[in-house]
N, C-alpha and C positions, 0 to 999 in steps of 0.2 A: 345457420341463417346467413344469407348474403349480407355483407356489410360494404357499403359504398366507400371507395377510397376518398380520403380527405382531399379537398382542394386547397389552393393557396389561401382563398378567402376564408375557408374553414379554419385553417391554421392561424391566420391573423386574428380571427375572432376568438379562437381558443387561447392565444397568448394574452389577449386583453383580459379574459376571464381568469387566467392563471396569475395575474399580477399580485393579488392579495396572498396567494399561496406562495409565490416567490418571495414576498416580503417576510412571511413567516419562516421560510427556509433560510433566508438571510439572518433572521433573528436566531434561528437554531444554531447556525454556524458561529455566530458571534457570542451567544449567551451560553450555549452548551459545548460547542466545538472548542473554542479557546477560552471561554468564560472570562471575558474582558473585565478587569477590575478598574474601579474609579481611579483616574489619573494615570492609567497605563498607556504606553505607546503600543500602537497596533500596526503591523505590517501586512499588507495585502499584496500578494504576487499573483498576477492574473493575465491571461491572454487579452490582447486588445479587443478581440471580437466579443469578449464577454463584458464590455464596458458597462452596459446597462445594469447587469446584475452586480458587477463589482461596485458600482456607485451605491447600490442598495446596501452592500456590506459596509461601505464607508459610513453611510448615513446611520446605519444601525449601531456601528461601533461608537460613533459619537453619542448616540442616544444612550448607550450603555455606560458612558462616562469616560471614554478614551480621551487622553490628553492631546494626542496627535495621531494621525494616520499617515503612514508612509506608503505610497503606491508605487509598486514596481511592475512595469508592463513587460510582457513577452509577446513574441510574434513568430509563428512558424516560418513564414516566408523569409523574414530577415535572418532567422537562425539558419535556415538552409543556405541562403546566400553566403553567410559567413563561413559555413563549413565547406562550401564549394570553392571559396576564393582565398582561404587562409591556410597556411601550412600547419601540419599537425603539431609541430613544436610550440606554436603560439598557445595552444590549448593546455599545455602542461603547466602553465602558471596563471593563477587568477590575478587580474589587474589589481594593483594596490588600492585603487579607489573602491573597488567592489569588496575587497577583503575588509577595508575599513568600514564600509557601509554595514555589511552583515554583522561583523564582529562587534561594532559599537552599538548597534541596535540590540543585539543579544545581551551585551553587558548592561545596557540600560534597563533590562527587564522586560523587553517587548514580548508580545505574543505574535505568532506568525500564522496567517491564513494563506494557504496555497490553493488557488482555484485551478482545478484539473480540467483541461480541455485542450486537446491537441489532435492534429491529424495523425492517425496511426501510421500513415505512409509518408509523413513529412520528410523523413531523412532516407527514404528509399534510394538506394544506389550510392549513398554517402559512405565513405570509408568508415567502418564502425570504430576504428582506432581513434578517430577525432572526438566524437562524443564521449567515448570511454575515457579519454585523457581529460576532457573537460570535467566530467563527473568526478574522477579521482582527485583532480586538483581542488575542486570546490570542497570535497569531503575532507581533505587533508590540510589545506591551507587556510580555510575559513574556520580555524580551530575553535575559537570561542563560540561561534555560531553553532557548530556541530556539537560541541560539549554541552551547550545550553539545552539543546533538544534531546540529546542522547542521555543526559544525566538529570532529566526531569526538573530543569531550572526554568526553561521558557516553554509555556504552553504553545502547542501548534496543532493545526487541523488542516487536513486535505479534504476538499469537497468539490464535487464536479459541477460544471456548467458547459453546455454544448457550444461547439463551434461547427460551422457548416461541413467542413471536410470530415470531421469525426462522425457527425450525424449521417452523412452519406454512406459511410462504412457500415454503420449499425442498421440503417434503414435505407437500403439501396433502391434505386428505380423510381424515386419520387422527387418532387421539387425540393430545393434546399429548405425553404421555409416550412414545408410539411415535415421534412426529416428532423429539423431542429425542434419543432413543436413536439413531435413524437418522442424524441430523445429527452426533452425536458420532462414529459409525462413519465417516462421510464425512470429517470433519475429521481424524481420526487417520490415515486412509488417505492422503489427499492431502498430509498433513504428514510423511509417512514416519515416523510415530510409532506404528504399530500392531504393530511387531515386538518382539523380545526385547531389542534393543539400538539404540534410536533414535539415541543419540549416535554410534555407529559408522556408522550409516546416513547421518547428516549429514556426517560426515567424508568418506565416499565421494562423497556428492552434491556436496560443495564441490569436490572434485577434478575433477568433470565440467565445471565452468565454465572451467577453465584453457585448454582447446583453443580455445573460441570467443573468449575474451578475447585470447589470443595472436594469433589470426588478425586480429581487428578492429584491435587496437593496432598490429600490424605493417603492415597495409595503410594505415592512417590515411587513410580515405576523405575526400575533399573534400565529397562530398554523397551523399545516398541518394535513390533514386527508388522510391516506393511505387505499385503499381497492383493493382487487383482488379476483378472483374466487377461489383461493386456501384456502381462509379463513382469509386472512389478513384484519384486521379492527383495525387500530391503529391511535391514536391521539398523535401528537408530538407537545408540546408547545415550543415556542421559547423564548429566553431571551428578556428583554426589549430593549437592545442595541446590538442585534446580528448583525454580518456582514457576508455576503456570500463572499467566496474566490474561486479561481480556476485558472488554468493555471499556469503561473509563479509566484514565490514568490520573495521577495526582502529583503535583510538583512537590519538591522538598519543602516548599512553603505552605503546602496544604490546599492548593487550588486544584479542583478537579477539572478535567477536560477530556475531550474525545479526539485522539489524533486522526482518526479516520471517520468520515461520514459518507457512506455506510460502513459498518463493521459487524461481522458475524463470528469472528474467530476467537478461540482461546489459543494461546501460544506460549512457547518456552524456547530456551536455547539448549540444544543438545550438546553432548561432548563431541567436539569437532574431530577427535581421533578415533571415535567408536562407531563409525558408520561403514557398513559393508553390504554389498549387493547391488542390485540394479533397480532403477526407477524410471518409469515412462511418464511422459507428460499426458495430461488429460485435456488441456485446453491450450490454445496458442498463447505465446508470450510476446508482447510488443515492448521492446526495450529501446529507448532512445530513437524511436522512429523506425526500428527494424523489426520485422515479424519473424519469430522463431516458432516453428510448428513441427509436431510429430517427432519429438526428440527424446533421447534417453541418455542417462548418465550411469556409469558404473563406478562404484566406490570401493576402495580398499583402505582399511585403517584410516578412514575419514576423508581421504582425498580422492577426487575424480581422476581415475586412471584411463578412462576411455569414454567416448561420447560420440553421438552422431545426431543429425537432424535432417529431415527431408527438406525443410525450408529454413534458411537462415543459419546454416552451420558456421559461417564466418563470424556472424554476430554473436553466436553462442561461444565461439572460441575467444572472442575479444573479452567477453565477460570473465571467462576462466583465466585469462592471461593478465587480468588486472593486477594481481599480486598472489602470493602463495595462499593467503586466506580465502581468495575467491574460488578456490577449488574445494573448499570445505563448507559445511553447513553452519549457519548461524541461527536458524530458526526452524522449528516445527510448528505447524498451525493446524488445528482441527476444526472443521466446519461441516455441519450436516448438509446433506443435499436438500433438506427440507427448510430452505431459507428463501426469502423473497427473490433474491437475484437468480438462484438456480431455478426456482419454480416459474420465473418469468419467461424462461427459455430464450432470453436475450443474451447474445454474445456481444459484450461491450467493446472489445478490442482495447481495453484499458485495465491495467492491473488493479487499480483501486476497486473496481467493481468485480472483475473476473476472479480475483483472488478470494473474494468473499462469497463466491459460488462454489468453492471447491477446497478440500484439504490441500494445503500447499507446504512447500519447503522453501528455504531461501539460502542461496549461496552468499557467502560473505559474512559481514559483521554480526556477531551475537549481541545480546542485550545484557548490560550490567544489572538491570533490575530483575532479570530472570535467574540470578544467582544470589543466594542468601548473603547479605553483606557486600554485594558487588559494588555498590557505590563508594565503599571505603577502600576499594582495591585499585591498584594501578592496572593499566592495560596488560602489562607483563604478568602480574599476579592472576588476572582473570584468565589469560591464555594458559598459564600453568595448570589451572583448574579445569580447562577444557572449553572455555567460552571463546569462540573464534574471534579473531581480529582481522579486519580487512578495511580497505578504502571503499568497498562497495557493499551493497545489500540488494539482492535481486530475487524477488519472489517468483516461483513457478508452480503451476497448478498440477496436482497429481490425483485429485479426487474423482476417480472413475466411479460410476454408479454401483459397481460391485466391489468397491474397495473394502477390505477387512483390515482392522488394526487390532492387534492383541498386545496388551501390556504384560510385561513379565517383571515380577517383583524381585528383590535381591535374593530371596530364598527360593526362587524358581516357580512361584505360583503364576499361572497364566490366566489372565482375566480379559475377556473380550471387551473392547472399547467401542469399536465400530463394526457393524455388520451391514453389508450391502450399502455402504456409503452414508450411514447414519448412526447416531448414538444408539447403543443397544437398548436403552430404555425409552426410545421414541416409538 
């Protein structure tokens, strides 16, 4: 049936009708995403273009009992100007005031909301070494901030909100207001936040993770074999005491939270020295404003020994050159193709969404909580047991529609996990 294109007036009317839904979405992020506790400090980092929604988050955080909300604004245009005009060496050190801000907030027990919304091409043409240096510096020098999130001390949540340049990429050829409205509708839908009770929807969604986690943790596979028609033929060995996680997380103090809204994955950390073979990407990767597409990686004894990309090869190289651990895997994540994001047919050009449409792997740091007793180990001890250590963590999507994954137990039994891109029991 023919459907007329939306006009700007339609989009404006639609946004007015969406306001109660957006308020419920803000409540979802505050109450389920970071689960604000009475008297807690809340930090919201967001693009200036998302000011209206960000104010909703601040209001809902105070309604949930926050003692104070710290607002940190970002802006694609200013960020690009900075990279264009400042030498690479400047980005290798995080300014002292910024380190103090993030570290002190983490030490005070704050929870962190990160509003995801950026132009996928914001840094197109920028030397990828600059944003790579900035990312590495933040991850290594803001040590208490990183420790708080990596070791389940500070709740955190990444959730999306549109900016015009991002919306134009996802819905090209229409007016900006129309594209932003359409992207809002897509975000709310795939985030299970477009109904009357998103919090209840997420409680039900969280329960669906239990079957897959129980199966994987009971079987405790020694290794996984990935194959698909695009050429992927990859063996991923697991650590001896690995744990699969997914859905909600819980802090060491017992506060549950969702690090990502949306999320569809169950994940673990593989043994970073037991990966061999070749893997091909299934979707583009947008990293620090640079698009990487149609790429492949070849592994030997856990390390990337060869790679190529039809688009963004230099950006891919900059990821791999971050440090020694950036050439090894820190995560394996399993996601059925029967999920709202994949079924929507929308390419979001944003890892938060696209990674939840496809099985993926991640180069870089592994997770202490994905190894039994990992939180009681040092980084050196975790690395000795095969949990990768790195200053970066970059997800890339490999879930082709025909992807098969076979689990192999320690005694050699082969058990199909995925057939044609979905769990065998679906």
